[in-house]
DRENGU-128518 format. One record per atom (N, C-alpha, C, O): residue number from 1; x, y, z; atom name. Coordinates in pm, 1 decimal. Layout:
N
NUM	X	Y	Z	CA
...
% end
This chain:
109
1	-1797.1	3331.3	-2330.8	N
1	-1698.1	3424.0	-2412.4	CA
1	-1785.6	3526.8	-2519.7	C
1	-1903.5	3531.9	-2554.5	O
2	-1705.4	3577.7	-2540.8	N
2	-1789.7	3725.0	-2575.6	CA
2	-1824.9	3673.2	-2749.7	C
2	-1760.8	3586.9	-2809.7	O
3	-1923.8	3739.3	-2796.8	N
3	-1914.0	3722.6	-2981.4	CA
3	-1868.0	3775.9	-3026.1	C
3	-1902.1	3743.0	-3139.7	O
4	-1798.9	3853.2	-3037.9	N
4	-1637.7	3890.8	-3120.9	CA
4	-1554.6	3775.2	-3104.0	C
4	-1503.6	3727.6	-3205.4	O
5	-1525.5	3705.2	-2956.5	N
5	-1450.2	3599.0	-2986.0	CA
5	-1476.9	3471.2	-3051.2	C
5	-1402.3	3385.0	-3097.7	O
6	-1602.2	3482.3	-3042.2	N
6	-1654.9	3325.1	-3112.9	CA
6	-1658.5	3349.5	-3277.2	C
6	-1628.6	3268.4	-3364.8	O
7	-1702.8	3481.7	-3291.1	N
7	-1648.2	3518.6	-3416.1	CA
7	-1549.6	3503.0	-3455.9	C
7	-1554.0	3461.8	-3571.9	O
8	-1411.1	3520.8	-3400.6	N
8	-1284.1	3491.7	-3469.1	CA
8	-1242.1	3338.7	-3428.7	C
8	-1149.0	3286.7	-3490.2	O
9	-1311.1	3265.4	-3324.2	N
9	-1305.1	3141.6	-3329.5	CA
9	-1340.7	3066.0	-3442.3	C
9	-1269.4	2976.3	-3487.2	O
10	-1466.2	3104.9	-3497.1	N
10	-1516.6	3029.4	-3591.1	CA
10	-1457.5	3052.1	-3698.4	C
10	-1424.4	2951.4	-3761.0	O
11	-1418.9	3202.2	-3765.6	N
11	-1379.2	3236.0	-3851.0	CA
11	-1239.9	3136.8	-3924.1	C
11	-1220.1	3080.0	-4031.5	O
12	-1167.3	3156.3	-3800.3	N
12	-1040.5	3087.7	-3770.1	CA
12	-1023.1	2897.0	-3825.3	C
12	-933.4	2838.0	-3885.5	O
13	-1152.9	2852.6	-3769.6	N
13	-1174.8	2729.0	-3782.3	CA
13	-1183.1	2684.5	-3892.1	C
13	-1114.4	2607.7	-3959.3	O
14	-1322.1	2768.0	-3914.4	N
14	-1403.2	2740.6	-4084.3	CA
14	-1259.5	2741.9	-4178.7	C
14	-1224.7	2642.3	-4242.2	O
15	-1183.9	2866.1	-4178.0	N
15	-1070.3	2873.8	-4317.1	CA
15	-950.2	2785.2	-4275.7	C
15	-853.5	2748.6	-4342.5	O
16	-981.6	2762.5	-4154.2	N
16	-849.2	2587.0	-4168.2	CA
16	-910.0	2479.3	-4217.3	C
16	-861.8	2393.7	-4291.5	O
17	-1039.5	2487.8	-4164.4	N
17	-1097.6	2310.3	-4242.5	CA
17	-1132.1	2379.4	-4380.8	C
17	-1181.3	2284.1	-4441.2	O
18	-1135.7	2469.2	-4453.4	N
18	-1152.8	2482.8	-4577.6	CA
18	-1030.0	2470.7	-4647.4	C
18	-1017.9	2405.0	-4750.8	O
19	-927.8	2541.2	-4585.1	N
19	-771.8	2476.5	-4652.5	CA
19	-722.0	2339.8	-4645.2	C
19	-640.7	2305.7	-4731.1	O
20	-761.3	2248.6	-4548.0	N
20	-748.2	2157.8	-4520.4	CA
20	-818.6	2077.5	-4633.0	C
20	-762.5	1981.5	-4685.8	O
21	-948.1	2120.6	-4670.0	N
21	-1055.2	2051.4	-4791.1	CA
21	-967.9	2098.3	-4935.9	C
21	-968.3	2043.6	-5046.2	O
22	-913.1	2189.2	-4901.1	N
22	-849.8	2245.8	-5089.5	CA
22	-695.3	2190.1	-5104.4	C
22	-637.9	2227.0	-5206.9	O
23	-619.0	2102.9	-5011.2	N
23	-514.5	2038.2	-4972.4	CA
23	-518.0	1897.4	-5010.7	C
23	-443.9	1834.7	-5086.5	O
24	-617.6	1861.4	-4943.9	N
24	-662.2	1734.6	-4963.1	CA
24	-725.2	1699.1	-5107.9	C
24	-706.2	1588.3	-5158.1	O
25	-794.3	1790.6	-5166.2	N
25	-842.9	1799.6	-5319.5	CA
25	-710.9	1818.3	-5402.6	C
25	-719.4	1752.3	-5506.2	O
26	-598.2	1882.1	-5393.0	N
26	-476.9	1903.1	-5461.7	CA
26	-406.3	1761.9	-5480.3	C
26	-382.4	1719.8	-5593.4	O
27	-368.6	1679.2	-5348.8	N
27	-301.9	1587.6	-5311.6	CA
27	-456.0	1485.0	-5388.4	C
27	-410.8	1415.0	-5479.0	O
28	-559.0	1471.2	-5377.9	N
28	-632.3	1380.2	-5475.4	CA
28	-612.7	1384.0	-5635.6	C
28	-629.9	1296.6	-5720.5	O
29	-570.5	1517.1	-5644.8	N
29	-565.2	1540.2	-5837.5	CA
29	-446.4	1464.4	-5850.9	C
29	-447.1	1383.2	-5943.4	O
30	-308.2	1473.6	-5756.0	N
30	-197.8	1457.2	-5743.8	CA
30	-156.7	1317.0	-5775.0	C
30	-69.1	1259.0	-5839.0	O
31	-267.4	1287.4	-5695.3	N
31	-225.4	1082.8	-5664.7	CA
31	-262.6	1023.8	-5764.8	C
31	-184.7	953.8	-5829.6	O
32	-400.2	1041.8	-5800.3	N
32	-468.0	914.6	-5868.0	CA
32	-622.3	997.7	-5990.8	C
32	-741.2	977.1	-5966.4	O
33	-571.6	1086.3	-6113.7	N
33	-720.0	1108.0	-6121.5	CA
33	-748.5	1008.3	-6226.2	C
33	-871.5	1007.2	-6230.5	O
34	-722.3	958.0	-6277.9	N
34	-767.0	824.0	-6375.2	CA
34	-901.7	801.8	-6288.9	C
34	-980.1	785.6	-6382.4	O
35	-954.0	794.3	-6211.3	N
35	-1048.6	707.7	-6149.8	CA
35	-1227.9	820.7	-6088.5	C
35	-1240.5	925.6	-6025.2	O
36	-1303.1	748.4	-6135.7	N
36	-1442.4	801.7	-6120.8	CA
36	-1455.6	869.1	-6009.1	C
36	-1497.9	984.7	-6011.3	O
37	-1425.3	814.2	-5908.4	N
37	-1450.2	819.4	-5770.2	CA
37	-1349.0	924.2	-5720.7	C
37	-1396.2	1003.5	-5639.2	O
38	-1230.0	939.6	-5750.4	N
38	-1146.7	1049.1	-5761.5	CA
38	-1185.0	1221.9	-5759.0	C
38	-1163.4	1321.6	-5690.1	O
39	-1251.5	1183.5	-5875.5	N
39	-1321.6	1292.8	-5957.3	CA
39	-1388.0	1377.5	-5852.3	C
39	-1358.8	1491.0	-5814.7	O
40	-1536.6	1252.0	-5792.3	N
40	-1620.2	1305.5	-5734.4	CA
40	-1587.1	1361.4	-5612.4	C
40	-1633.9	1468.9	-5574.9	O
41	-1469.5	1261.4	-5515.6	N
41	-1422.7	1318.4	-5415.9	CA
41	-1348.0	1462.7	-5394.5	C
41	-1349.9	1518.5	-5284.8	O
42	-1281.6	1518.6	-5509.9	N
42	-1213.0	1630.3	-5561.3	CA
42	-1308.0	1727.2	-5538.3	C
42	-1287.1	1822.2	-5462.9	O
43	-1424.5	1707.3	-5606.0	N
43	-1541.1	1800.2	-5639.9	CA
43	-1594.1	1794.8	-5510.2	C
43	-1630.2	1906.8	-5474.1	O
44	-1615.8	1692.4	-5411.9	N
44	-1707.6	1756.0	-5321.8	CA
44	-1594.7	1825.2	-5225.7	C
44	-1626.6	1920.8	-5155.1	O
45	-1476.2	1779.0	-5225.8	N
45	-1375.3	1856.3	-5134.5	CA
45	-1351.0	2051.4	-5209.7	C
45	-1304.3	2141.4	-5139.9	O
46	-1381.1	2064.8	-5308.8	N
46	-1334.5	2160.5	-5348.8	CA
46	-1449.2	2231.6	-5326.7	C
46	-1437.4	2349.4	-5293.2	O
47	-1595.2	2166.6	-5342.9	N
47	-1716.5	2236.3	-5338.4	CA
47	-1771.4	2216.0	-5187.4	C
47	-1893.9	2214.0	-5175.4	O
48	-1700.6	2202.2	-5083.1	N
48	-1715.2	2240.1	-4979.4	CA
48	-1592.2	2363.0	-4913.4	C
48	-1608.1	2460.6	-4840.1	O
49	-1503.1	2320.2	-4960.8	N
49	-1422.0	2456.6	-4911.8	CA
49	-1443.0	2558.7	-5008.8	C
49	-1365.9	2651.1	-4982.8	O
50	-1490.6	2575.9	-5077.1	N
50	-1580.5	2717.7	-5140.8	CA
50	-1696.0	2763.7	-5062.6	C
50	-1697.5	2875.5	-5011.1	O
51	-1793.1	2679.4	-5052.5	N
51	-1902.2	2698.9	-4975.9	CA
51	-1849.5	2724.6	-4802.8	C
51	-1939.7	2720.6	-4719.1	O
52	-1782.7	2736.5	-4780.1	N
52	-1706.9	2794.6	-4661.6	CA
52	-1641.3	2877.2	-4686.8	C
52	-1635.4	2939.1	-4580.6	O
53	-1574.1	2935.2	-4765.9	N
53	-1513.6	3044.7	-4809.5	CA
53	-1610.4	3193.2	-4827.3	C
53	-1605.9	3309.9	-4788.3	O
54	-1700.3	3103.3	-4914.1	N
54	-1808.1	3243.5	-4980.6	CA
54	-1911.5	3245.9	-4844.7	C
54	-1994.4	3336.9	-4845.5	O
55	-1912.8	3163.5	-4741.4	N
55	-2014.7	3175.4	-4585.0	CA
55	-1932.4	3250.7	-4498.2	C
55	-1979.6	3321.1	-4408.9	O
56	-1821.7	3240.1	-4518.5	N
56	-1708.5	3301.5	-4399.5	CA
56	-1774.8	3480.3	-4457.2	C
56	-1844.2	3543.0	-4377.2	O
57	-1752.3	3523.2	-4554.7	N
57	-1771.1	3644.5	-4620.1	CA
57	-1899.6	3678.1	-4625.1	C
57	-1927.7	3792.6	-4660.6	O
58	-1988.9	3598.0	-4595.3	N
58	-2144.7	3675.7	-4613.3	CA
58	-2186.1	3688.1	-4476.6	C
58	-2301.4	3724.6	-4453.3	O
59	-2076.2	3652.6	-4348.0	N
59	-2109.9	3672.2	-4227.9	CA
59	-2230.9	3847.7	-4209.8	C
59	-2350.1	3853.5	-4179.7	O
60	-2133.2	3961.8	-4243.1	N
60	-2182.7	4066.4	-4215.1	CA
60	-2330.6	4105.1	-4287.2	C
60	-2437.9	4129.9	-4232.1	O
61	-2303.2	4102.0	-4402.2	N
61	-2450.9	4075.3	-4478.6	CA
61	-2559.2	3999.0	-4446.9	C
61	-2656.5	4068.2	-4417.2	O
62	-2579.9	3866.4	-4441.7	N
62	-2681.3	3807.6	-4421.6	CA
62	-2593.3	3680.7	-4310.2	C
62	-2492.6	3621.7	-4349.4	O
63	-2639.8	3663.5	-4206.3	N
63	-2593.9	3593.1	-4083.8	CA
63	-2632.1	3453.4	-4125.8	C
63	-2552.1	3362.1	-4146.1	O
64	-2802.9	3445.0	-4139.8	N
64	-2827.0	3290.8	-4145.6	CA
64	-2789.7	3230.8	-4249.8	C
64	-2761.3	3111.3	-4257.6	O
65	-2786.8	3350.0	-4377.8	N
65	-2722.6	3261.9	-4522.6	CA
65	-2577.5	3183.7	-4494.7	C
65	-2541.7	3068.6	-4519.5	O
66	-2496.4	3319.4	-4420.0	N
66	-2344.0	3276.5	-4383.9	CA
66	-2356.5	3109.6	-4340.3	C
66	-2314.0	3015.9	-4407.9	O
67	-2419.2	3101.5	-4222.5	N
67	-2436.8	2960.8	-4123.5	CA
67	-2462.7	2882.4	-4200.6	C
67	-2399.8	2778.0	-4183.4	O
68	-2546.7	2882.1	-4304.0	N
68	-2640.2	2765.1	-4352.4	CA
68	-2533.4	2711.9	-4486.9	C
68	-2532.6	2598.1	-4534.0	O
69	-2450.3	2822.9	-4529.4	N
69	-2330.0	2795.6	-4621.8	CA
69	-2222.1	2730.7	-4581.7	C
69	-2190.7	2629.2	-4643.9	O
70	-2145.4	2772.9	-4474.5	N
70	-2044.3	2699.3	-4398.4	CA
70	-2069.6	2586.9	-4349.5	C
70	-1991.5	2494.1	-4370.8	O
71	-2182.4	2568.9	-4274.0	N
71	-2253.5	2433.9	-4246.4	CA
71	-2233.2	2318.0	-4335.1	C
71	-2169.6	2217.8	-4302.5	O
72	-2302.4	2340.7	-4472.1	N
72	-2327.4	2275.7	-4573.7	CA
72	-2226.1	2231.1	-4616.6	C
72	-2218.1	2109.4	-4633.6	O
73	-2127.1	2308.7	-4644.4	N
73	-1993.9	2318.1	-4690.6	CA
73	-1896.7	2211.9	-4591.2	C
73	-1821.4	2120.8	-4625.6	O
74	-1935.0	2268.2	-4443.0	N
74	-1807.3	2134.4	-4357.8	CA
74	-1853.7	2044.5	-4383.3	C
74	-1779.2	1972.3	-4449.6	O
75	-1989.7	1986.9	-4356.1	N
75	-2061.8	1862.8	-4330.0	CA
75	-2015.0	1811.1	-4516.2	C
75	-1976.2	1694.3	-4515.7	O
76	-2013.7	1855.5	-4617.6	N
76	-1955.5	1784.3	-4754.3	CA
76	-1858.6	1805.6	-4753.5	C
76	-1832.9	1768.2	-4867.9	O
77	-1769.1	1838.9	-4716.0	N
77	-1589.1	1898.9	-4744.7	CA
77	-1579.4	1753.1	-4615.7	C
77	-1479.8	1685.9	-4642.4	O
78	-1637.2	1710.4	-4523.0	N
78	-1603.9	1625.2	-4409.5	CA
78	-1630.0	1504.0	-4430.8	C
78	-1562.4	1424.1	-4366.1	O
79	-1731.7	1449.6	-4523.9	N
79	-1758.8	1341.8	-4551.7	CA
79	-1694.5	1274.3	-4598.8	C
79	-1698.0	1166.7	-4539.2	O
80	-1592.4	1272.9	-4727.8	N
80	-1475.8	1216.1	-4761.8	CA
80	-1376.3	1174.3	-4685.8	C
80	-1298.9	1080.8	-4706.1	O
81	-1383.8	1270.2	-4570.4	N
81	-1226.6	1278.7	-4503.3	CA
81	-1284.7	1204.0	-4365.0	C
81	-1212.1	1202.7	-4265.6	O
82	-1397.6	1151.0	-4361.4	N
82	-1438.4	1089.7	-4180.2	CA
82	-1342.5	964.2	-4167.6	C
82	-1379.2	883.4	-4082.3	O
83	-1264.1	942.8	-4214.2	N
83	-1149.2	847.0	-4201.2	CA
83	-1063.5	912.5	-4084.8	C
83	-1024.5	848.8	-3986.9	O
84	-1034.9	1069.0	-4110.5	N
84	-923.1	1111.4	-4047.9	CA
84	-956.4	1156.0	-3869.1	C
84	-880.9	1183.9	-3776.0	O
85	-1095.7	1145.9	-3880.4	N
85	-1177.4	1169.5	-3741.1	CA
85	-1123.4	1312.4	-3684.3	C
85	-1206.3	1372.8	-3616.2	O
86	-1035.9	1356.0	-3696.4	N
86	-1007.2	1500.7	-3671.0	CA
86	-1082.7	1626.4	-3718.0	C
86	-1111.5	1735.0	-3667.7	O
87	-1106.7	1550.6	-3863.6	N
87	-1177.9	1668.6	-3956.6	CA
87	-1349.7	1678.0	-3930.8	C
87	-1409.5	1785.2	-3922.5	O
88	-1409.7	1553.3	-3921.0	N
88	-1557.3	1562.4	-3836.6	CA
88	-1564.4	1594.2	-3778.5	C
88	-1670.0	1657.0	-3786.5	O
89	-1507.6	1614.0	-3660.5	N
89	-1479.0	1677.0	-3506.8	CA
89	-1476.3	1830.5	-3524.1	C
89	-1549.3	1904.2	-3457.8	O
90	-1387.1	1875.6	-3618.0	N
90	-1359.5	2035.0	-3653.0	CA
90	-1489.5	2061.4	-3721.8	C
90	-1562.6	2151.4	-3680.3	O
91	-1523.8	1984.5	-3829.3	N
91	-1685.2	2006.9	-3908.5	CA
91	-1779.9	2033.2	-3809.2	C
91	-1833.2	2143.9	-3800.7	O
92	-1807.6	1933.2	-3727.1	N
92	-1906.3	1970.6	-3603.6	CA
92	-1889.9	2099.1	-3516.1	C
92	-1982.5	2167.2	-3472.0	O
93	-1774.7	2117.6	-3500.8	N
93	-1766.9	2228.9	-3449.9	CA
93	-1757.2	2365.0	-3502.9	C
93	-1748.5	2474.2	-3446.6	O
94	-1760.3	2337.5	-3599.4	N
94	-1774.9	2470.6	-3707.4	CA
94	-1922.1	2494.2	-3726.8	C
94	-1971.2	2606.8	-3718.4	O
95	-2025.0	2333.3	-3765.6	N
95	-2139.3	2356.3	-3736.0	CA
95	-2212.7	2421.1	-3676.8	C
95	-2306.4	2488.1	-3720.1	O
96	-2171.6	2405.3	-3554.9	N
96	-2213.6	2451.3	-3418.3	CA
96	-2211.3	2563.5	-3432.2	C
96	-2306.4	2641.2	-3440.9	O
97	-2070.5	2589.3	-3436.6	N
97	-2040.4	2743.1	-3425.9	CA
97	-2122.8	2857.3	-3482.1	C
97	-2152.9	2966.6	-3434.1	O
98	-2158.6	2782.0	-3632.7	N
98	-2243.0	2845.9	-3767.7	CA
98	-2376.9	2873.0	-3685.6	C
98	-2434.5	2981.8	-3685.4	O
99	-2411.9	2778.8	-3627.4	N
99	-2562.1	2789.1	-3592.5	CA
99	-2585.6	2913.0	-3447.3	C
99	-2642.8	3021.1	-3433.2	O
100	-2523.7	2842.3	-3381.3	N
100	-2471.9	2985.5	-3269.3	CA
100	-2467.9	3118.9	-3343.5	C
100	-2580.9	3155.1	-3376.3	O
101	-2393.6	3182.5	-3370.8	N
101	-2356.1	3309.5	-3463.0	CA
101	-2443.6	3282.0	-3522.8	C
101	-2479.4	3198.7	-3439.5	O
102	-2543.2	3272.0	-3622.5	N
102	-2624.0	3320.9	-3712.3	CA
102	-2738.6	3352.8	-3615.6	C
102	-2815.1	3446.4	-3638.6	O
103	-2750.3	3273.9	-3506.1	N
103	-2888.5	3278.4	-3412.6	CA
103	-2848.7	3438.5	-3334.5	C
103	-2917.7	3540.5	-3332.2	O
104	-2752.5	3420.7	-3292.5	N
104	-2707.5	3526.8	-3171.6	CA
104	-2708.1	3688.1	-3276.2	C
104	-2757.6	3788.1	-3224.2	O
105	-2647.0	3697.3	-3427.6	N
105	-2669.0	3809.5	-3506.6	CA
105	-2772.2	3830.0	-3519.0	C
105	-2798.5	3947.5	-3493.2	O
106	-2907.7	3733.5	-3567.3	N
106	-3015.9	3764.2	-3612.1	CA
106	-3120.0	3862.8	-3456.5	C
106	-3211.3	3945.4	-3455.5	O
107	-3056.6	3808.0	-3373.0	N
107	-3102.0	3865.7	-3238.6	CA
107	-3042.5	3997.9	-3241.3	C
107	-3123.1	4090.1	-3229.6	O
108	-2944.3	4022.5	-3251.6	N
108	-2896.0	4155.6	-3208.8	CA
108	-2940.8	4282.2	-3325.1	C
108	-2950.8	4404.4	-3314.7	O
109	-2964.8	4168.7	-3457.4	N
109	-3004.5	4296.7	-3549.4	CA
109	-3133.1	4371.0	-3552.5	C
109	-3147.3	4466.6	-3628.6	O
% end
């Protein structure tokens, strides 16, 4: 697989994961905002989505920072949704691709 194709797959998967986190946070807000654990759950999901989006935008300027932000965001956002099973698997794939892309970009720079 070429580097450009890996980056494309990573971007699509990471942004889809960020969208899942944001949609889950919105559902959490609409479902029950009165409980303290819901507030924490929503904050973690939105924070994870935000870190993924910011990391996605920083790939060209700073690949190691981009990989770190996306990895932390994917891990944080997958934590409250671990029971869905597909979300942690997608987060693991995004984390692995983030590390691989950051290392490859650092080698070519």
